[in-house]
C-alpha positions in Angstrom: 139.2 3.7 -78.8 137.4 0.5 -79.7 135.8 -1.9 -77.2 138.4 -4.5 -78.1 141.2 -2.0 -77.4 139.9 -1.4 -73.9 139.4 -5.1 -73.3 143.0 -5.8 -74.4 144.4 -3.0 -72.3 142.5 -4.2 -69.3 143.4 -7.9 -69.7 147.0 -6.9 -70.6 147.2 -4.9 -67.4 146.2 -7.9 -65.4 148.7 -10.0 -67.3 151.4 -7.4 -66.6 150.6 -7.3 -62.8 150.6 -11.1 -62.7 153.9 -11.3 -64.5 155.3 -8.7 -62.3 154.3 -10.7 -59.2 156.0 -13.8 -60.6 159.1 -11.8 -61.4 159.3 -10.5 -57.8 158.9 -14.0 -56.6 161.2 -15.9 -59.0 163.7 -13.3 -60.0 163.6 -11.1 -57.0 163.4 -13.8 -54.4 160.4 -12.4 -52.6 158.2 -15.3 -51.7 154.5 -14.4 -51.6 152.3 -14.6 -48.5 148.9 -16.2 -48.7 147.1 -13.0 -49.3 149.5 -12.1 -52.2 148.5 -15.4 -53.8 144.8 -14.6 -53.3 145.3 -11.4 -55.3 146.6 -13.4 -58.3 143.5 -15.5 -58.9 141.2 -12.6 -60.0 144.0 -11.5 -62.4 144.0 -14.9 -64.0 140.2 -14.7 -64.3 140.4 -11.2 -65.9 143.0 -12.4 -68.5 140.8 -15.3 -69.5 137.7 -13.1 -69.6 139.6 -10.6 -71.7 140.5 -13.4 -74.2 136.9 -14.5 -74.4 135.6 -10.9 -74.7 138.0 -10.2 -77.5 136.2 -12.8 -79.6 132.8 -12.6 -78.0 132.4 -9.0 -77.0 129.4 -9.7 -74.7 128.7 -7.1 -72.0 128.4 -9.8 -69.4 132.0 -11.0 -70.1 133.3 -7.4 -69.9 131.3 -6.8 -66.6 132.8 -10.0 -65.2 136.3 -8.7 -66.1 135.6 -5.5 -64.3 134.4 -7.5 -61.3 137.5 -9.6 -61.3 139.7 -6.5 -61.3 137.7 -4.9 -58.6 137.9 -8.1 -56.5 141.7 -8.1 -56.6 141.8 -4.4 -55.8 139.6 -5.2 -52.8 141.9 -8.0 -51.6 144.9 -5.7 -52.1 143.2 -3.0 -50.0 142.4 -5.5 -47.3 146.0 -6.7 -47.4 147.3 -3.1 -47.1 145.1 -2.7 -44.0 146.7 -5.8 -42.5 150.2 -4.6 -43.3 149.5 -1.2 -41.7 148.0 -2.8 -38.6 144.6 -1.2 -39.2 142.9 -4.6 -38.7 143.8 -8.1 -38.0 144.5 -10.4 -41.0 143.5 -14.0 -41.3 145.0 -16.2 -38.6 146.6 -18.3 -41.4 149.0 -15.6 -42.3 149.4 -13.1 -39.5 151.0 -13.4 -36.1 148.7 -13.6 -33.2 149.0 -11.6 -30.0 151.6 -13.0 -27.6 150.6 -11.2 -24.4 149.5 -13.5 -21.6 150.7 -16.7 -23.3 152.6 -19.3 -21.3 155.9 -20.5 -22.8 154.4 -23.7 -24.2 151.5 -21.8 -25.9 154.0 -19.2 -27.3 156.2 -22.0 -28.7 153.1 -23.6 -30.3 152.1 -20.3 -31.9 155.7 -19.8 -33.2 155.8 -23.3 -34.6 152.5 -23.0 -36.4 153.2 -19.5 -37.8 153.5 -19.2 -41.6 156.9 -18.7 -43.1 155.8 -15.6 -45.0 153.6 -13.3 -42.9 150.9 -11.2 -44.5 151.3 -8.4 -41.9 154.9 -7.5 -42.9 155.8 -5.4 -45.9 158.4 -7.2 -48.0 158.8 -4.5 -50.6 157.5 -1.0 -51.2 158.0 1.9 -53.7 156.9 5.5 -53.2 155.2 4.6 -49.9 153.1 1.8 -51.3 153.6 -1.9 -50.8 153.1 -4.5 -53.6 149.6 -5.0 -52.2 149.0 -1.2 -52.4 150.3 -1.0 -55.9 148.1 -4.0 -56.9 145.1 -2.1 -55.4 145.8 1.1 -57.2 146.6 -0.4 -60.6 143.7 -2.8 -60.4 141.3 0.1 -59.9 142.8 1.6 -63.0 142.2 -1.7 -64.8 138.6 -1.7 -63.5 138.2 1.7 -65.1 139.4 0.2 -68.4 136.9 -2.6 -68.2 134.1 -0.1 -67.5 135.3 2.1 -70.4 135.0 -1.0 -72.6 131.4 -1.4 -71.4 130.6 2.2 -72.3 131.9 2.0 -75.9 129.2 1.2 -78.5 129.5 -2.3 -79.8 129.4 -1.0 -83.4 132.8 0.6 -82.9 134.3 -2.7 -81.6 
């Protein structure tokens, strides 16, 4: 395959994941949590870098595309850990501990809690949540970016 083919597959993969996220949100009625939104930004960057790298096949642009895909995979992996209770998520999107709180403090915590929590799985398929699928597929996309780097520029 040519370098441009790998770049288009990688950028297209990010576009597909981003469109899928928007479909789940707007057609499926699953509102994203804050961490879900964070996972979208690197995909946008990867799409833009893919468009640039198609016309200017500079190794730096391709490496940045790989980095963007790896960043969203990392955020997805962190999000999976929050969903599974392996570690605490950001206080802006997870419920805090309620043990030892007086009723007023508990009420304040409830009232300041986000509407969509990051530590609850809204949808899953084959044992993986959307964050888990984003992580796995983004790692595949990272591999496509790396493959693009490994192709000789003369075959682009």
